[in-house]
N, C-alpha and C positions, 0 to 999 in steps of 0.2 A: 335712199334719200341723198340728195346732193349736198355738197359742202357749202353751196352758195344759196342765198335766199333768192326771192323773185327779182331783186334788183341787181343781181350779179355780184353782191358783196360777200366776200369770204367770211364765214362765221367762225369765231374761235371755238375750238373744241370739236368742230365737225370737219376738220380737214380730211380730205380724202386720203386714205391709206394706200400707199404704193407697196407692192410686194417687196419683201426684203431681198437683197442680193443673195445669190446662191452661197457665197462664202459665209455670209452672216447667218443664214439658216443652218449651215453645217456647224458653225460655232455654237449656235443655240442648242442644237441637238447634242453636241458634245458636252455642253454644260449640264443639260438635263440628264444625260446618261451618267455623268460623273456624280451628280446629286443622288441618283438612284443607287449607284454603287456604294457611295459613302454611307447612305442611310441603311442599306441592307447589311453592310459590314458592321455598322454600329450595333445592330441587333445581335449579331454573332458575338461581338466583343462583350456586350452586356451580359449575355448568358455565360460566356466563359469566365468573365471576371467575377460574376456571382458565384460560380462553382469554385473558383480559386479562393474567394473570400470564405466559403464554407470550409474548405480544406485547411485554411490557415488557423481556424479556431482550434483544431486538434492536429497540429502539424506532425507531431510525433507518431500518432496512430495512422494518419493519412498522408505520409510522406510520399509514397509512390504515386497516388493520384495527384497530389499537389505538384510534383515535378512534371508529370505527364501533361497536366492541364497547362502548366507554365510553358512547356515546349510547344503545345498546340497553339498557344496565344501568340507566338512570334510572327507567323505569317499574317494573321489579321491586323496586328499592330503595324507591321510594315506597310500593308495595304492601306491602312487608315492614314499613315503619315504621307504616303505617296499620293493618295487621292485628295487629301486636303492641301497638299503642297503643289498640286498640279497647276492651278490657276496662277499663283504668284510665280511659279517656276517658268511658266510660258510667257510671262510679261503682259498679262491681261489687266494690268493696273492702270487703265486709262489709255493705252495705246492699242486700240483695236478690240477692246473688251466689249462685253455685251451689257445689257441693262441689268443683269444680275450681279455685276461686279461691284467694286467699292464705290462710294460716293465720289462725285467729280472733284471735290475739294481735297480729298486725301491723296497723299503721295506726291 
């Protein structure tokens, strides 16, 4: 369907979409990949934090598992911090960001 009616008038909401530039498509792919990484890491953190919560209830009896799970938690926590800080760290706050970024009025 054309974005213009039979009189050649451009209709609102039916504007023809042009393909996104290559750099923008790559940025969108990076945002989507980062979202998947952050979500899958959140599942790992949820399981490990639940196990840590169980061991803290009887920390004297479960001290070894408590310490082990605490040490295993370090890499996922660092990954979570890095993956959530990636967009603000790259300056995507309105200067070349994608549609998934912050609202236009912020910052």
